[in-house]
C-alpha positions in Angstrom: 7.2 -8.1 29.3 3.6 -7.0 28.5 3.0 -5.8 32.0 6.1 -3.5 31.8 4.8 -1.5 28.8 2.4 0.9 30.7 5.1 1.8 33.2 7.8 2.4 30.6 5.4 4.6 28.6 4.6 6.6 31.7 8.3 7.0 32.3 8.8 8.2 28.7 6.0 10.7 29.1 7.5 12.0 32.3 10.8 12.7 30.6 9.1 14.5 27.7 7.3 16.7 30.2 10.5 17.5 32.0 12.2 18.4 28.7 15.2 16.1 29.4 16.3 14.9 26.0 19.0 12.5 27.3 16.5 10.9 29.8 13.9 10.7 27.0 16.3 8.9 24.7 17.2 6.4 27.4 13.6 5.7 28.2 12.8 5.3 24.5 15.5 2.7 24.1 14.4 0.9 27.2 10.8 0.8 25.8 12.0 -0.4 22.4 14.0 -3.2 23.9 11.2 -4.4 26.2 8.6 -4.2 23.5 10.7 -6.2 21.0 11.6 -8.8 23.5 8.0 -9.4 24.3 7.0 -10.2 20.8 3.9 -9.1 18.8 1.6 -8.7 21.8 4.0 -6.4 23.6 4.8 -4.5 20.4 1.1 -3.9 19.7 0.5 -2.8 23.2 3.3 -0.3 22.8 1.8 1.1 19.6 -1.6 1.4 21.3 -0.1 3.3 24.2 2.0 5.6 22.0 -0.7 6.4 19.4 -2.7 8.9 21.6 0.5 10.8 22.4 1.6 11.5 18.8 -0.7 14.5 17.9 0.9 16.7 20.6 4.5 15.8 20.0 7.2 17.6 18.0 10.9 18.3 17.7 13.1 15.6 19.2 10.1 13.9 20.7 8.9 13.0 17.2 11.2 10.0 17.6 8.3 8.5 19.5 6.6 8.1 16.1 9.7 6.4 14.7 9.5 3.9 17.5 5.8 3.2 16.8 6.7 2.6 13.2 9.6 0.3 14.2 7.2 -1.7 16.4 5.0 -2.3 13.4 8.0 -3.4 11.3 8.9 -5.8 14.2 5.4 -7.3 14.2 2.9 -5.0 15.9 -0.5 -4.3 14.5 -0.6 -0.8 13.0 -4.4 -0.3 13.5 -4.0 2.2 16.4 -2.1 4.6 14.2 -4.7 4.8 11.4 -6.5 7.9 12.7 -3.3 9.5 14.1 -0.1 9.1 12.1 -1.2 10.0 8.6 -2.8 13.2 9.9 0.2 14.2 12.0 2.6 13.5 9.1 0.4 15.6 6.8 0.4 18.4 9.3 4.2 18.3 9.5 4.5 18.6 5.7 2.0 21.5 5.6 3.9 23.4 8.3 7.3 22.6 6.8 6.2 24.1 3.5 5.8 27.6 5.0 9.1 27.7 7.0 11.3 29.2 4.2 8.8 32.0 3.5 8.4 32.9 7.2 12.2 32.7 7.8 12.8 35.0 4.9 10.5 37.6 6.4 11.8 37.3 9.9 15.5 36.7 9.5 16.5 39.7 7.4 18.7 37.9 4.9 20.3 35.4 7.3 20.6 31.9 5.8 18.0 29.3 6.9 19.5 26.8 9.4 20.1 23.2 8.3 17.2 20.9 9.2 19.1 19.3 12.2 17.9 19.6 15.7 21.1 21.3 16.9 20.0 24.4 14.9 16.4 24.4 16.3 16.8 27.0 19.1 17.8 29.7 16.6 15.0 28.9 14.2 12.4 28.7 17.0 13.5 32.0 18.6 13.4 33.8 15.2 10.0 32.5 14.1 8.3 32.8 17.5 9.3 36.5 17.5 7.7 36.6 14.1 4.4 35.6 15.6 4.0 39.2 16.7 3.5 40.3 13.1 1.7 37.2 11.7 -1.9 37.9 12.4 -3.7 34.9 13.9 -0.6 32.9 14.5 0.3 32.6 18.2 3.7 31.7 19.7 2.7 28.1 20.2 1.7 27.6 16.6 4.8 29.3 15.3 6.9 27.0 17.5 5.2 24.0 15.9 5.9 25.4 12.5 9.6 25.9 13.4 9.9 22.4 14.8 8.5 20.9 11.6 11.8 22.0 9.9 13.6 19.4 12.0 11.0 16.7 12.8 9.1 16.3 9.5 11.2 13.4 8.2 10.7 11.5 11.5 6.9 11.6 11.0 7.4 10.6 7.4 9.7 7.7 8.1 7.1 6.3 10.6 4.3 6.7 8.1 6.3 5.0 5.3 6.7 1.9 7.4 3.0 1.5 8.1 1.8 2.6 4.6 3.5 -0.5 3.1 0.8 -2.5 4.9 -2.2 -3.1 2.6 -4.7 -3.3 5.5 -3.4 0.1 6.8 -3.7 1.7 3.4 -7.2 0.4 3.1 -8.2 1.9 6.5 -6.9 5.4 5.6 -9.6 7.5 4.0 -9.4 8.8 0.4 -9.5 12.4 1.6 -6.5 11.8 3.9 -4.6 10.1 1.1 -5.3 13.1 -1.2 -4.0 15.5 1.5 -0.9 13.4 1.9 -0.2 13.5 -1.9 -0.8 17.2 -2.1 1.4 18.1 0.8 4.1 15.7 -0.1 4.3 17.2 -3.6 4.9 20.6 -2.0 8.0 19.5 -0.1 9.3 16.6 -2.1 12.0 18.7 -3.7 13.8 18.9 -0.3 12.7 15.6 1.3 13.0 12.1 -0.3 10.8 10.6 2.4 8.0 13.1 1.4 8.3 11.8 -2.2 7.9 8.3 -0.9 4.9 9.2 1.2 3.3 10.8 -1.9 3.9 7.6 -3.9 2.5 5.4 -1.1 -0.6 7.5 -0.8 -1.2 7.0 -4.5 -0.8 3.2 -4.3 -3.8 1.3 -5.8 -5.2 -1.8 -4.2 -7.7 -4.3 -5.7 -7.6 -2.1 -8.8 -9.0 -3.5 -12.1 -6.7 -3.1 -15.1 -7.4 -3.8 -18.8 -4.3 -4.4 -20.9 -4.6 -4.4 -24.7 -2.2 -5.7 -27.3 -3.4 -4.0 -30.5 -1.0 -6.0 -32.7 -2.9 -9.2 -32.0 -6.2 -7.7 -31.0 -6.1 -9.4 -27.7 -6.9 -8.0 -24.3 -6.6 -9.0 -20.7 -8.3 -8.3 -17.4 -6.1 -8.1 -14.4 -6.2 -6.9 -10.8 -3.3 -5.0 -9.2 -2.4 -4.2 -5.6 0.6 -2.8 -3.8 2.6 -1.8 -6.9 4.9 1.1 -6.0 5.9 2.3 -9.4 5.5 1.6 -13.1 8.9 0.0 -13.4 7.7 -2.7 -11.1 4.5 -2.9 -13.0 6.4 -3.4 -16.3 8.2 -6.5 -14.8 5.0 -8.0 -13.3 3.0 -7.4 -16.5 5.7 -9.2 -18.5 5.7 -12.1 -16.1 1.9 -12.4 -16.3 1.3 -11.8 -20.0 4.4 -12.9 -22.0 4.1 -16.5 -23.1 2.7 -18.9 -25.7 0.6 -17.0 -28.3 -1.2 -20.2 -28.9 -2.5 -19.9 -25.4 -3.6 -16.4 -25.9 -0.6 -14.7 -24.4 1.8 -12.0 -25.7 4.7 -13.1 -27.8 8.2 -12.1 -26.6 11.0 -12.9 -24.2 9.9 -13.6 -20.7 11.5 -11.6 -17.9 14.5 -13.1 -16.0 13.6 -14.8 -12.8 15.9 -12.4 -10.9 13.9 -9.5 -12.2 10.6 -11.0 -11.0 12.1 -11.8 -7.6 13.3 -8.2 -7.3 9.8 -6.9 -8.1 8.1 -9.2 -5.6 9.9 -10.5 -2.5 13.6 -10.8 -3.2 16.4 -8.2 -3.0 14.9 -5.2 -4.9 18.2 -3.9 -6.2 19.4 -5.5 -9.4 22.5 -3.3 -9.9 24.2 -2.2 -13.2 25.1 -5.8 -14.3 21.6 -7.3 -14.3 19.1 -4.5 -15.0 15.5 -5.4 -15.8 14.8 -4.7 -19.5 11.3 -3.8 -20.2 9.4 -5.9 -22.7 7.2 -3.2 -24.1 6.3 0.5 -23.9 3.1 1.4 -22.2 0.4 4.0 -23.1 -2.9 4.5 -21.4 -6.2 4.3 -23.3 -6.2 8.1 -23.9 -2.9 7.9 -25.7 -0.6 9.2 -22.9 2.9 7.6 -22.5 3.2 5.8 -19.1 6.8 6.3 -17.9 8.5 3.6 -15.8 9.4 6.4 -13.3 5.7 7.1 -12.7 3.1 5.3 -10.6 0.1 3.2 -11.6 -2.2 6.0 -10.5 -0.9 7.9 -13.5 -2.8 5.5 -15.8 -6.0 7.4 -16.8 -9.4 5.9 -16.4 -11.2 5.0 -19.6 -14.9 4.0 -19.5 -14.6 3.3 -15.8 -11.3 1.3 -15.8 -7.6 2.0 -16.1 -6.4 0.8 -19.5 -2.9 0.1 -20.8 -1.9 -0.4 -24.4 1.2 -2.4 -25.3 3.7 -1.1 -27.8 7.0 -2.6 -28.9 9.9 -1.7 -26.7 12.0 -0.2 -29.5 15.3 -0.8 -27.8 16.6 -1.7 -24.4 15.4 0.4 -21.4 17.1 -0.9 -18.3 15.7 -0.6 -14.7 18.1 -1.1 -11.8 15.5 -1.9 -9.2 12.6 -4.2 -9.1 10.6 -2.3 -6.6 10.7 1.0 -4.7 9.2 -0.2 -1.4 11.0 -3.3 -0.1 8.4 -4.3 2.5 5.3 -3.7 0.4 3.9 -6.9 -1.1 2.7 -6.5 -4.6 0.0 -8.5 -6.5 -0.9 -8.6 -10.1 -3.4 -11.2 -11.0 -4.4 -12.2 -14.6 -8.1 -12.7 -14.1 -9.0 -13.7 -17.7 -8.3 -13.2 -21.4 -11.1 -11.1 -22.8 -13.6 -12.4 -25.4 -13.2 -11.0 -28.9 -16.4 -8.9 -28.6 -15.1 -7.3 -25.4 -11.7 -6.6 -27.0 -13.3 -4.9 -30.0 -15.2 -2.7 -27.6 -12.0 -1.6 -25.8 -10.2 -1.1 -29.1 -12.9 1.2 -30.3 -12.4 3.5 -27.4 -8.6 3.9 -27.7 -7.1 7.2 -28.6 -4.0 7.1 -30.8 -0.8 6.9 -28.8 1.2 10.1 -28.6 4.6 8.6 -29.2 6.9 11.3 -27.9 8.9 9.2 -25.5 12.7 8.6 -25.9 12.1 5.2 -27.6 9.5 6.4 -30.1 10.0 4.8 -33.4 
């Protein structure tokens, strides 16, 4: 199977150059079947062969990136995509952002086509004609902008798959992640995959966390990785910290096993009949409420570390899912219970909580 990969990739490239969409799709399916049948070695070889092609692709041929992502999901190493896929996905979002403005100037009141490839010829024709009056934008660039209206989500779907891998996230530079967050925020209102990419680009790994229970004057040092949102963090915090106060833990009801499984490796969807009920409300060390709908990166840094302060739940706040990203493995490790002198130091730094959330007492 491994020896077939270069020939099948060459065949795929030939069909892309010829512009034959049906032949391209057939070749893509053949490559996918062969790579999957050959196991991890063939899958990795496929990703390595496809990665150099991705920067120059667009439109229907962006499905090549979807195949690369699928190969990773099936067992390939994502390493070859680190310096290619995040940048290409970021570019697609950047180009997609300007399409409505350009269309409005070029189309004289006609409605913007739906973002499906069947509408692409009209959009491409209209915007490439607009290249005449857009100083510094040639026809080729305008074509790439137009195609981003249809292909952006393909790039984002592929990136979502590989960004759930901790090693891949670690290999992507902070600057690239910042670009992904910024560009995802600009188009997230019309693309759920963009919102997910923004969240993944904000995921913290090997991140220290101090959690303080001001009612008991106890504090805890933890390390978190791969946590997709604060709802998941709520469940994992309760699982790690709620227990016997005689052992230095937080008094309260421990989370149900089904909630913890949904937050870690089980089915993430709890449904309306078994929602996870949060055990406390969270504020950061500067007094800002930390919503379950946000992400751990929202927790502000205080004295060099992210700090959370536990407050009573003041009611039942239910969460229907344990985690946002099914294939991202989370970790929250309780490293130690802080000594009283350390706890007093952190308590002295805390700002009063601004209790303006729905459950404020």
